[in-house]
N, C-alpha and C positions, 0 to 999 in steps of 0.2 A: 566497378564505381560504385561509391556509398553514396548514401540519402540521408536527407535529417529531416527527424521526427521532432519536430518545434514546440516546445511547451511553455507557458507563464504560470506564474502565480500571482492570482489574484485578489478578490475580496474575500475577507475571512483568511487571508492565507490558503486560499482552495486553488491544490497545483491541477491544471488542467492540459490536456495535451490535444493538437490535431492528430485525426483519423491514422494511424499508422499503415506506411505502405511498405511492410514486412512480413515474413513469411516464417513459420514456426521452425526452428533449428539455424537459421541464418548466422552466420559467425562474421563479426566487426564489419558489416554489410550495414548497418544504418548505426549516425550517430543520434544520439539525443541531444537536445540542446534546450535547456531550461534559462528563459530570460527570468533576469532577479531584479529587473525596471520595474519601480512602482509597487515592490513585494512588501519591503518591509526590513527586508532581511538584507540590504543593499551593506557592504561594510564591514563583514564579519570577517573573522580574525581566520577563519576557514569554515570550509562547508564539507557534507558528507552528502551523499546517496545512499538510500538505502532500496535494498530490491526485497520483494519474495515473490515466487514464479509460482505458489498452490499454499493452498491456507494448509500449516504444519510441515511444509517442505523446508523449513527451514531460511536463515537471513545472510541477504549478501551487501556487505558492505563496501563501496569505497576505500580509496585510498582517501589520504585528507588533503583537500582541494584547496589549494591557497594563491595558486601565479598559473601560468601558462605554460609551465615549463610540466607541470603535472603530468602522472601518469599510472594508469591510462586517462583517467577523468583530469579535467583541468578548466580553468577560468580564467575570460578573456574578454574585458568590458561588459563586465557585469553578464556576462552568457556562459553558464557551466554546458561542456562539453561531456560526453561519457558514451564510445561505444561499446554498441549491446553484444556481446559474443553470446555463443550458442548455449549457455549454462544458463542466458538470460530469457533467452527465445523460445528454450527448447519444449515448455507445454504450451506455448500459445499465446502463454497469458502472462502479465510481469501487473506487478503494483510497485510503485514509486514513490518515495517519500524525501525531501529533501532537510536536513537539518543542518541550521549555520552557528557556529558557536563563537560566542565573542566573549573576548576577555578583558578584564579589568584587573589590573595587579593578579591578586592572589586570585582573586574567584573570579569564575566563569559561567557564561549562561548560556543555554542551549533554546534556540529557538526551530520548531517544525513547523512544515509546511502540512498541509493536508495528504492524504492518501490518493493517488491517481492509478486506475487502472488500464492497461494496453495489451488490444487484444491484437493476434497476429494471423495471418493467411493460414490455411492448409497448406500442408507438404506431404509430396511422397518422400515415405523414408524407406532404409535400407534393413535390412535384419539386423544390424550389429546398433541399430538406433533406437531409443526405446521413449521419444520424446511422444506427447499426444498433443494433439491440435486443441484449442479451446474454442472452437469458434462453428463448431457441429451441432449444436444446439444440447437442448438439457441432459439427453444420453451420452454426449462427449465430455460435457463437464462432469457426470457423474462417474466420470470412467475414472477422467484425472483426477477427480478427488480421493476417489476409492484406492486408486495406486499409490497419491500422497499418504493416506492413513496406513495403507499397508508397508511403505516403506518406514514409516514411524514406526508402527509394532516391531518391525523386523530388529529395529536398534538395541541397544544392552540396555538402556537408559528404560527406566520408566515413563510410558506418553504420558502429557497432559492432557486427560482424555477432557477435561473442563474448555481447554483452549481450542483442540480439534473442534469439538460441537460450536463453541462459539465462531470460530474461524470460517465452516461451512455454513453456518446460516448467517452470518452478515455475509457474506460471499451470494449466496442466493439471495438476498434481501436488497443487495446494492445494484438493482436494476435502474431508478428513475435518475433522471439530469442532476436532480440535487440532494443525491443520499451519497455521502461518502463513510470511506472506511478508514481506520485509524488501525496501524498494530501500535500494542507497547510492548514493552518487556516485563515487566512488572508493575507491581501494585502502583508504587510511587511514582511513575510516569504513567499510569493511567489517569493516577489524580491529578497529577498537574496537566494532562491532554484536555481530559474533561473540563477542568476550569479554567484551562483557555480558552476552550470550545463554548462555555457559556460566556466567559468576559466579550467574546468576541461574537456573539450571535446577532444578527441582525433579525430584529422583529419584522416579519411579515416576509421573510425569504422562501419561507416555504421549505428550508433546507431540513434533512434528516446525519445527522453522524452517528453511526457505529464503530465502537471503540472496545477491539477487543486484547485482551490479557492474559500474560503468564502467568500470571500474580498468585499468591498462596490465600489470597480472598475468599470469600466466598461469590463475585461477582467476577465474571471472567467476559460477558458481553455489556457493553453499557448502550443505551440509547437515548440522543441529545435530540428533541424538535420541538414543534412549537403547539400545544395543546390550547384551544380556548383564549388566544391571545398572551398564554404564559409560558414561560420554556417550562419542558418535563424535562428531569433525566431519571430515566428508569436500568434499572439493573436486571440482569437473566442469570442462572444459572442453570444446570442440570436439565429437569423435565419443563424448568421454564421455557427453555430456549427453545423446544419443541412445541412449544404451547403457542409461542410467540411463532415460528415459522409460519404455522399452522393458521393461526389467526393472518397473517400478512398477506399468506398467497394462497388465503381461500380452499385449504386443503380439507 
């Protein structure tokens, strides 16, 4: 029997979900539904869902979502549907982002939602499973992050250590209800995301946005918040990320 995890895109394109009634490692037992009503993303030529199961663990992207006949993800009456596979539930935690592509002649414009995090309940696992539950406290979270870093270090390509540090920091700092996390692929996308967040920021909202980027520039982590009534944008890299974590987590 399948169940639905309902989501919607609210003010400032923030993506939000109800509490997930799902468990680590489940396969197609749950379907994400994301309502576009009132989001400002209605009427796009196609949509994509972007997923990340742990910081630095790599991205997954759905098929182009254009109509009710898509597979596995599809859209019907301005609601996106996507079944959750074991690859998406396997770590016990999942980040989700929606992108909408609007095409005007030869020009294409992509608009993205904020990033939302889903946490799945613990499951017992067999000897052939490698999933780590994501809701057992800070020690289990550290174990999951350690496993992700280990997998990256074992790959042939040179790891992006700055991105790993930024992603881990943003994950641990993203605890408040008004704190939002955004993953970007490169400097250009990071700049666009930061600009859009500044333009759409609501004064007095108390929101904080962390933008993590794989880019070649010096900044791997951006923080956007409000300080003394003014929007503040700060960038952090290297030891600055560690200092930020110590400051924010009172270490």
